[in-house]
VEXDOBA-182691 format. One line per 10 residues: their letters; for each residue x, y, z of C-alpha. Coordinates in nm, 2 decimals, m for minus. Example, Ala and Ser with C-alpha at 12.3 -4.5 7.8 and 13.67 -1.06 7.14 Angstrom:
% residues 2
AS = 1.23,m0.45,0.78 | 1.37,m0.11,0.71
This chain:
% residues 579
MNENYSRPIP = 3.75,8.42,8.73 | 3.61,8.06,8.70 | 3.41,8.00,9.02 | 3.61,7.68,9.08 | 3.94,7.87,9.16 | 3.77,8.10,9.41 | 3.75,7.81,9.69 | 4.02,7.63,9.85 | 4.10,7.28,9.73 | 3.96,7.01,10.00
LLAIVLVALA = 4.23,6.84,10.17 | 4.09,6.51,10.09 | 4.12,6.58,9.71 | 4.46,6.68,9.77 | 4.54,6.37,9.93 | 4.36,6.16,9.66 | 4.59,6.35,9.40 | 4.89,6.24,9.59 | 4.79,5.89,9.61 | 4.70,5.91,9.22
VHGPLLLMQL = 5.02,6.02,9.13 | 5.27,5.83,9.36 | 5.06,5.53,9.45 | 5.10,5.36,9.10 | 5.48,5.44,9.08 | 5.52,5.32,9.44 | 5.32,5.02,9.40 | 5.51,4.92,9.06 | 5.83,4.95,9.30 | 5.97,5.22,9.08
PAGSFDTNFH = 6.22,5.35,9.40 | 6.37,4.96,9.43 | 6.64,5.07,9.20 | 6.74,5.37,9.37 | 7.07,5.45,9.57 | 6.94,5.38,9.93 | 6.62,5.16,9.91 | 6.82,4.83,9.96 | 6.99,4.99,10.27 | 6.66,5.08,10.45
IFLASHYAHH = 6.51,4.73,10.35 | 6.84,4.55,10.51 | 6.79,4.75,10.84 | 6.44,4.68,10.84 | 6.50,4.29,10.79 | 6.70,4.30,11.10 | 6.41,4.45,11.32 | 6.20,4.19,11.17 | 6.40,3.91,11.30 | 6.59,4.07,11.61
WFNPWNEKWF = 6.35,4.36,11.72 | 6.51,4.41,12.05 | 6.88,4.35,11.94 | 6.99,4.63,11.75 | 7.35,4.46,11.72 | 7.37,4.36,11.34 | 7.66,4.13,11.25 | 7.60,4.12,10.89 | 7.80,4.43,10.82 | 8.14,4.55,10.91
AGFSQTTYPP = 8.19,4.23,11.11 | 7.92,4.39,11.35 | 7.76,4.72,11.40 | 7.49,4.89,11.63 | 7.16,4.99,11.45 | 7.13,5.25,11.71 | 7.34,5.46,11.50 | 7.02,5.53,11.27 | 6.71,5.65,11.41 | 6.46,5.34,11.38
LTHQWIALFS = 6.12,5.45,11.32 | 6.07,5.40,10.94 | 6.26,5.08,10.95 | 6.04,4.92,11.24 | 5.72,5.02,11.04 | 5.88,4.85,10.74 | 5.94,4.56,10.96 | 5.59,4.56,11.09 | 5.43,4.55,10.72 | 5.67,4.31,10.61
TIVGLKMGYM = 5.50,4.05,10.83 | 5.19,4.10,10.59 | 5.33,4.22,10.24 | 5.72,4.12,10.26 | 6.01,4.37,10.31 | 6.01,4.53,9.96 | 5.63,4.60,9.95 | 5.65,4.72,10.32 | 5.91,4.98,10.22 | 5.70,5.10,9.95
LVQLIAVLLL = 5.39,5.14,10.19 | 5.59,5.34,10.46 | 5.72,5.56,10.17 | 5.36,5.59,10.05 | 5.23,5.70,10.39 | 5.53,5.96,10.40 | 5.41,6.10,10.06 | 5.05,6.13,10.16 | 5.15,6.30,10.47 | 5.37,6.54,10.29
PVGVLRFARI = 5.08,6.77,10.14 | 4.90,6.76,10.47 | 5.18,6.90,10.64 | 5.25,7.16,10.36 | 4.90,7.27,10.39 | 4.90,7.32,10.76 | 5.25,7.46,10.75 | 5.13,7.73,10.49 | 4.82,7.81,10.67 | 5.08,8.00,10.91
WVDERAASYA = 5.16,8.24,10.65 | 4.87,8.26,10.39 | 4.51,8.20,10.37 | 4.32,7.88,10.33 | 4.27,7.88,9.93 | 4.69,7.98,9.87 | 4.77,7.71,10.14 | 4.55,7.45,9.95 | 4.74,7.54,9.62 | 5.09,7.52,9.82
ALGSIFLGAL = 5.00,7.17,9.94 | 4.87,7.04,9.58 | 5.21,7.18,9.41 | 5.42,7.00,9.68 | 5.30,6.67,9.53 | 5.47,6.73,9.19 | 5.80,6.87,9.34 | 6.13,6.77,9.15 | 6.29,6.76,9.49 | 6.02,6.51,9.61
AFLVYQAGQL = 6.05,6.27,9.34 | 6.44,6.31,9.32 | 6.45,6.17,9.68 | 6.19,5.90,9.65 | 6.28,5.77,9.32 | 6.64,5.83,9.27 | 6.80,5.86,9.60 | 6.57,5.63,9.82 | 6.57,5.88,10.12 | 6.30,5.73,10.31
ATVSSAALYL = 6.37,5.87,10.63 | 6.44,6.25,10.52 | 6.09,6.24,10.34 | 5.91,6.10,10.63 | 6.07,6.32,10.89 | 6.02,6.65,10.68 | 5.66,6.53,10.66 | 5.61,6.49,11.02 | 5.79,6.81,11.11 | 5.58,7.00,10.88
NALPYFYEWS = 5.28,6.87,11.06 | 5.43,6.96,11.39 | 5.52,7.31,11.32 | 5.16,7.44,11.33 | 5.11,7.31,11.66 | 5.40,7.50,11.77 | 5.27,7.83,11.66 | 4.94,7.77,11.80 | 5.09,7.69,12.15 | 5.31,7.98,12.12
TEKSGRSLVK = 5.03,8.22,12.02 | 4.71,8.09,12.16 | 4.83,7.90,12.48 | 4.66,7.58,12.33 | 4.75,7.30,12.54 | 4.62,7.02,12.30 | 4.86,7.20,12.04 | 5.15,7.17,12.29 | 5.10,6.80,12.35 | 5.03,6.71,11.97
GVALSLTAAA = 5.33,6.93,11.86 | 5.57,6.79,12.11 | 5.47,6.44,12.00 | 5.49,6.45,11.63 | 5.83,6.65,11.68 | 5.93,6.35,11.87 | 5.82,6.10,11.59 | 5.98,6.32,11.34 | 6.31,6.27,11.53 | 6.25,5.91,11.59
AHHVTLIFGI = 6.25,5.89,11.20 | 6.54,6.11,11.12 | 6.72,6.32,11.36 | 6.91,6.55,11.10 | 6.58,6.70,10.99 | 6.47,6.82,11.34 | 6.83,6.94,11.44 | 6.84,7.17,11.12 | 6.46,7.22,11.13 | 6.49,7.42,11.46
ILFAGPVLLV = 6.67,7.67,11.30 | 6.56,7.66,10.92 | 6.20,7.61,10.98 | 6.10,7.67,11.35 | 6.30,7.99,11.33 | 6.08,8.16,11.10 | 5.76,8.03,11.26 | 5.86,8.18,11.59 | 5.95,8.52,11.44 | 5.61,8.51,11.27
ACMDAREERT = 5.45,8.45,11.60 | 5.64,8.72,11.74 | 5.53,8.96,11.50 | 5.16,8.87,11.52 | 5.19,8.91,11.90 | 5.35,9.25,11.86 | 5.08,9.36,11.58 | 4.80,9.22,11.82 | 4.68,8.97,11.57 | 4.68,8.73,11.87
DSSVGGVISR = 4.57,8.78,12.25 | 4.95,8.70,12.33 | 5.24,8.91,12.43 | 5.57,8.89,12.26 | 5.73,8.77,12.58 | 5.43,8.51,12.63 | 5.52,8.38,12.27 | 5.90,8.35,12.36 | 5.86,8.20,12.69 | 5.60,7.92,12.55
ALVFAILVGV = 5.84,7.86,12.26 | 6.10,7.80,12.52 | 5.89,7.55,12.71 | 5.83,7.37,12.37 | 6.18,7.36,12.28 | 6.26,7.22,12.63 | 6.01,6.94,12.63 | 6.12,6.84,12.27 | 6.49,6.86,12.37 | 6.43,6.62,12.65
GVGLVLLPYW = 6.20,6.43,12.45 | 6.47,6.39,12.18 | 6.72,6.32,12.40 | 6.51,6.02,12.57 | 6.36,5.88,12.25 | 6.69,5.86,12.09 | 6.91,5.80,12.39 | 7.09,5.51,12.27 | 7.17,5.69,11.95 | 7.34,5.98,12.15
MALIQHPIHQ = 7.51,5.74,12.36 | 7.67,5.57,12.07 | 7.78,5.89,11.91 | 7.94,6.01,12.23 | 8.10,5.66,12.26 | 8.21,5.64,11.89 | 8.23,5.98,11.73 | 8.27,5.99,11.35 | 8.63,6.03,11.31 | 8.68,5.87,10.97
IPIPHDSRAN = 8.83,6.03,10.70 | 8.58,6.24,10.48 | 8.43,6.05,10.20 | 8.35,6.25,9.87 | 7.99,6.30,9.77 | 7.87,6.51,9.46 | 7.63,6.71,9.66 | 7.92,6.87,9.82 | 8.06,6.95,9.46 | 8.07,7.29,9.28
FLLNSVTGIN = 7.75,7.27,9.08 | 7.91,7.56,8.83 | 8.22,7.34,8.73 | 8.03,7.02,8.65 | 7.69,7.04,8.45 | 7.59,6.69,8.54 | 7.60,6.74,8.90 | 7.43,7.08,8.86 | 7.14,6.93,8.68 | 7.12,6.66,8.94
YFLIPYGALI = 7.12,6.85,9.25 | 6.98,7.19,9.13 | 6.77,7.18,8.79 | 6.58,6.84,8.85 | 6.49,6.92,9.21 | 6.38,7.28,9.15 | 6.20,7.21,8.83 | 5.96,7.47,8.74 | 6.01,7.65,9.07 | 6.30,7.84,8.91
FAFPFIVIRG = 6.06,8.05,8.71 | 5.90,8.14,9.03 | 6.23,8.27,9.19 | 6.16,8.64,9.10 | 5.81,8.63,9.26 | 5.94,8.46,9.56 | 6.23,8.70,9.61 | 5.99,9.04,9.54 | 5.70,8.93,9.73 | 5.88,8.74,10.02
SSVPRFRPLL = 6.09,9.09,10.08 | 5.80,9.35,10.02 | 5.54,9.16,10.25 | 5.69,9.20,10.64 | 5.51,8.87,10.71 | 5.69,8.67,10.47 | 6.03,8.80,10.54 | 6.12,8.55,10.81 | 6.01,8.29,10.56 | 6.23,8.43,10.30
LGFWLTFLFG = 6.51,8.45,10.51 | 6.48,8.08,10.60 | 6.44,7.97,10.22 | 6.77,8.16,10.14 | 6.97,8.02,10.41 | 6.83,7.68,10.30 | 6.88,7.73,9.94 | 7.25,7.83,9.99 | 7.31,7.51,10.20 | 7.15,7.30,9.92
LGGTTPLPKW = 7.41,7.44,9.66 | 7.67,7.23,9.86 | 8.01,7.32,9.76 | 7.89,7.59,9.51 | 7.94,7.86,9.79 | 8.17,7.85,10.10 | 7.89,7.92,10.35 | 7.83,7.58,10.43 | 8.18,7.50,10.50 | 8.23,7.79,10.72
LLGRAYDILT = 7.90,7.73,10.92 | 7.92,7.36,10.96 | 8.30,7.29,11.00 | 8.38,6.92,11.03 | 8.00,6.84,10.99 | 8.03,6.97,10.64 | 8.21,6.66,10.53 | 7.97,6.41,10.71 | 7.65,6.56,10.57 | 7.49,6.52,10.22
FERFTFWATL = 7.33,6.84,10.12 | 7.03,6.73,9.88 | 6.82,6.71,10.17 | 6.85,7.11,10.19 | 6.72,7.15,9.84 | 6.39,6.97,9.93 | 6.34,7.17,10.27 | 6.39,7.48,10.06 | 6.13,7.38,9.80 | 5.90,7.29,10.11
MVMPIVGLLA = 5.95,7.60,10.29 | 5.87,7.84,10.00 | 5.55,7.67,9.90 | 5.33,7.90,10.07 | 5.45,8.19,9.87 | 5.42,7.98,9.54 | 5.05,7.91,9.67 | 4.99,8.28,9.66 | 5.14,8.29,9.32 | 4.91,8.04,9.20
IELLERFSNK = 4.60,8.21,9.32 | 4.71,8.55,9.17 | 4.78,8.39,8.85 | 4.43,8.25,8.84 | 4.26,8.57,8.95 | 4.44,8.75,8.63 | 4.44,8.47,8.39 | 4.18,8.19,8.49 | 4.18,7.89,8.28 | 4.49,8.01,8.10
AAVVLSLAAV = 4.69,8.00,8.43 | 4.54,7.67,8.55 | 4.69,7.51,8.21 | 5.03,7.68,8.25 | 5.03,7.57,8.63 | 4.93,7.23,8.55 | 5.19,7.20,8.29 | 5.47,7.33,8.53 | 5.37,7.09,8.78 | 5.37,6.80,8.53
ISIGAALFWL = 5.71,6.89,8.39 | 5.87,6.91,8.74 | 5.79,6.55,8.83 | 5.81,6.44,8.45 | 6.17,6.59,8.43 | 6.27,6.42,8.76 | 6.13,6.07,8.64 | 6.28,6.12,8.31 | 6.62,6.19,8.48 | 6.63,5.83,8.63
RANPYRPTIT = 6.71,5.69,8.31 | 6.90,6.00,8.16 | 7.13,6.05,8.46 | 7.49,5.91,8.35 | 7.54,5.82,8.74 | 7.23,5.63,8.81 | 7.23,5.29,8.97 | 7.24,5.08,8.68 | 7.31,4.73,8.85 | 7.02,4.49,8.79
MDVDPVIAFL = 7.22,4.18,8.81 | 7.05,3.84,8.93 | 7.20,3.82,9.31 | 6.99,3.51,9.39 | 7.27,3.26,9.30 | 7.50,3.43,9.56 | 7.24,3.45,9.81 | 7.19,3.07,9.75 | 7.56,2.98,9.77 | 7.62,3.17,10.09
NRDGHDSYRY = 7.30,3.00,10.25 | 7.43,2.64,10.18 | 7.68,2.40,10.27 | 7.81,2.59,10.59 | 7.92,2.88,10.38 | 7.80,3.12,10.62 | 8.06,3.02,10.86 | 8.27,3.25,10.67 | 8.27,3.63,10.59 | 8.24,3.75,10.24
LTLGFGSELA = 8.31,4.06,10.03 | 8.12,4.17,9.70 | 8.29,4.40,9.43 | 8.11,4.58,9.17 | 7.78,4.52,9.33 | 7.68,4.87,9.41 | 7.36,4.89,9.63 | 7.28,4.53,9.53 | 7.52,4.46,9.85 | 7.24,4.53,10.08
QVSTYTDASS = 7.01,4.29,9.89 | 7.25,4.02,9.92 | 7.29,4.09,10.30 | 6.92,4.09,10.36 | 6.86,3.76,10.24 | 7.17,3.56,10.36 | 7.28,3.46,10.72 | 7.66,3.51,10.62 | 7.84,3.81,10.74 | 8.04,4.06,10.55
VDGDYNSARL = 8.33,4.30,10.62 | 8.16,4.56,10.41 | 7.85,4.74,10.43 | 7.65,5.05,10.29 | 7.62,5.27,10.60 | 7.93,5.50,10.66 | 7.84,5.65,11.01 | 7.83,5.27,11.14 | 8.20,5.16,11.04 | 8.44,5.11,11.30
LPEMTRYGSA = 8.69,4.88,11.12 | 9.00,5.07,11.09 | 9.05,4.92,10.73 | 8.78,5.15,10.63 | 8.80,5.43,10.84 | 9.14,5.52,10.76 | 9.07,5.57,10.41 | 8.84,5.84,10.24 | 8.62,5.59,10.07 | 8.27,5.44,10.14
QLTNAKFYGS = 8.20,5.09,10.04 | 8.46,4.84,9.94 | 8.21,4.72,9.68 | 8.25,5.03,9.48 | 8.62,5.06,9.57 | 8.76,5.17,9.24 | 8.53,5.49,9.24 | 8.72,5.62,9.54 | 9.06,5.62,9.36 | 9.35,5.53,9.53
AGMASLRAML = 9.19,5.54,9.88 | 8.93,5.31,9.76 | 9.16,5.06,9.64 | 9.41,5.10,9.94 | 9.12,5.02,10.17 | 9.05,4.70,9.98 | 9.41,4.60,9.99 | 9.41,4.64,10.36 | 9.11,4.43,10.39 | 9.24,4.16,10.15
EHANRYGLKY = 9.57,4.14,10.38 | 9.37,4.08,10.69 | 9.11,3.84,10.56 | 9.23,3.57,10.78 | 9.16,3.78,11.09 | 8.81,3.84,10.97 | 8.71,3.49,10.85 | 8.69,3.64,10.50 | 8.69,3.35,10.26 | 8.47,3.43,9.98
IFVHDSYYEP = 8.46,3.74,9.73 | 8.21,3.78,9.45 | 8.29,3.98,9.18 | 8.08,4.16,8.92 | 8.35,4.38,8.78 | 8.66,4.23,8.62 | 8.86,4.54,8.70 | 8.90,4.36,9.05 | 9.05,4.03,8.94 | 9.42,4.13,8.87
LLTFAGWRKT = 9.43,4.23,9.24 | 9.24,3.94,9.35 | 9.49,3.73,9.18 | 9.81,3.91,9.30 | 9.68,3.89,9.66 | 9.67,3.48,9.66 | 9.29,3.45,9.57 | 9.17,3.20,9.33 | 8.84,3.19,9.11 | 8.60,2.89,9.20
ETFNNGDITT = 8.29,2.93,9.04 | 8.07,3.12,8.82 | 7.73,3.24,8.81 | 7.48,3.38,8.56 | 7.69,3.27,8.26 | 8.01,3.44,8.40 | 7.83,3.78,8.50 | 7.94,3.72,8.87 | 8.26,3.50,8.97 | 8.34,3.35,9.29
WSKDDVPPAH = 8.69,3.38,9.44 | 8.81,3.20,9.76 | 9.10,3.16,9.96 | 9.20,2.82,10.10 | 9.37,2.91,10.43 | 9.11,3.12,10.59 | 8.98,3.00,10.93 | 8.61,3.03,11.01 | 8.47,3.35,11.09 | 8.45,3.44,11.48
RIESDAIPPA = 8.29,3.71,11.64 | 8.48,4.04,11.68 | 8.46,4.17,12.03 | 8.34,4.54,12.04 | 8.25,4.79,12.30 | 8.00,4.93,12.06 | 7.73,4.62,12.14 | 7.46,4.78,12.30 | 7.35,4.62,12.62 | 7.00,4.44,12.67
WMGLMWGTIP = 6.83,4.75,12.83 | 6.91,4.97,12.52 | 6.77,4.71,12.30 | 6.46,4.74,12.49 | 6.43,5.10,12.49 | 6.51,5.11,12.13 | 6.25,4.87,12.04 | 5.97,5.02,12.25 | 6.00,5.40,12.29 | 6.06,5.53,11.91
IGISVLAMFL = 5.76,5.31,11.79 | 5.54,5.38,12.10 | 5.58,5.77,12.03 | 5.48,5.73,11.68 | 5.17,5.54,11.80 | 5.09,5.78,12.06 | 5.11,6.08,11.81 | 4.85,5.90,11.60 | 4.61,5.84,11.89 | 4.64,6.22,11.97
EILLPARRRA = 4.55,6.34,11.62 | 4.24,6.10,11.65 | 4.14,6.20,12.01 | 4.21,6.58,12.01 | 4.10,6.69,11.66 | 4.22,7.04,11.56 | 4.01,7.33,11.61 | 3.89,7.53,11.29 | 4.08,7.85,11.28 | 3.99,8.17,11.11
PRLVESPVRL = 4.16,8.22,10.75 | 4.45,8.41,10.75 | 4.47,8.70,10.51 | 4.78,8.80,10.35 | 4.83,9.14,10.14 | 4.81,9.08,9.76 | 4.79,9.35,9.49 | 4.52,9.13,9.31 | 4.26,8.98,9.54 | 3.89,8.94,9.56
DEREGHYVA = 3.69,9.19,9.75 | 3.43,8.92,9.91 | 3.21,9.22,10.02 | 3.18,9.36,9.68 | 3.21,9.05,9.49 | 3.46,9.19,9.24 | 3.83,9.23,9.19 | 4.06,9.52,9.32 | 4.38,9.62,9.24
């Protein structure tokens, strides 16, 4: 075997590869056209101007940003003071992408030796699921939280098995930081990720691989869980209070990730083939090795459960287990988590191939990595349901910001995710918005549709919601409607609206209604009190800064390499291969 393949890949080299692969793509702002990028930038823009006031009047005639964990948006807001909002978003996303292979390396060390863990971390850079979430879906919070949580799990293992106080402190701080980025990752991660880690810690204690007993492992795990539970309750207290006060009772909104992938080839490609990429060819090895090596069985079980959740409506399991929550969640995140969870076994596969086939295996593995990320990037253009709107919305923004037009509310039709871009740079308020869980207006929650700007894509429910809003235009001070899709024009004409201006050579038309009074503030019991805004603006960002300082001030101790049984391995004492 080539000598270069017999040593672990240095962490610095892995991070530099991640920077070389994703850095240029993010600096070119490739995610700018993704589904959720403008949404995240919009929330960040509010913190940039109103850090301690989470009440945002620009969407839904007012909503509270305490309904979404703030950490990634607050960091974008901080960076925006230097590089602007869009580049701030790219920098925060890049940091998350760089933290991910570090987390995979640390997580993989729980299961495999240093060399296999390093190949697992390197492979995570090229995951189709990562490229899908970053460049097509724009799920900044999901990627950030997963990266942070993976970095926290090894500390959970070390505290449980080694009674390491520094591991307890750092693990709790990183877990709370992950929750401040995205609560859903931590909630499901307790079962899907932390569950297998706890089981393997108990196995190590039972087999006397550590100095701790099984009872000691479980008791310390409970201490960790209690501290994290109390901490998450405090860090995200405004979120939990908002959720209790206004639980999500809206009619379920359809999402393709809940579809049956077997009945729709495009959906299957989008949510299965592209995210898993070349990992599909590793499935037989994952199942065989994961079931034959006792240490891998908890990990295989966690992967299998996460894998089934990622299939959405293809199997009945998610619906059975989640109940009402099934109609609220989207399931592409589970596929991403499944790919991360299985990387330790994939790393072991990589070194076994390299030991057997040396340079030939290196070529094949490199091609598999490039094909996985390359297919995901190609799919950005080939996906028939990709975001395609690249219109110039600057004239709309300029219109709303002049001549007192921001005294009224507005609506966009056919703008897609560009709605959030308009909202970011205008002072005017809209009755629409791009965040389903924050909606409280009855004209929207009573119908199974998402944004009004995309009403036609939700069939009769979407159009019924739009008609209800048009009927109540005077109540909300809704005077201006900007149309990028002529499909909506007959409805506007019938409802008494008239075309007044055109922009971009007729690409966008402006419609207005003469008898609409100026907009007034809609009173709501969802407006957060001042103490809640102060808490929201200090604790989440503070815990992230604390976690960074702890990583610097309490460096990790070097651990002995972990050995995992392999049918082909290098006998270091004899210096030759054994089978």
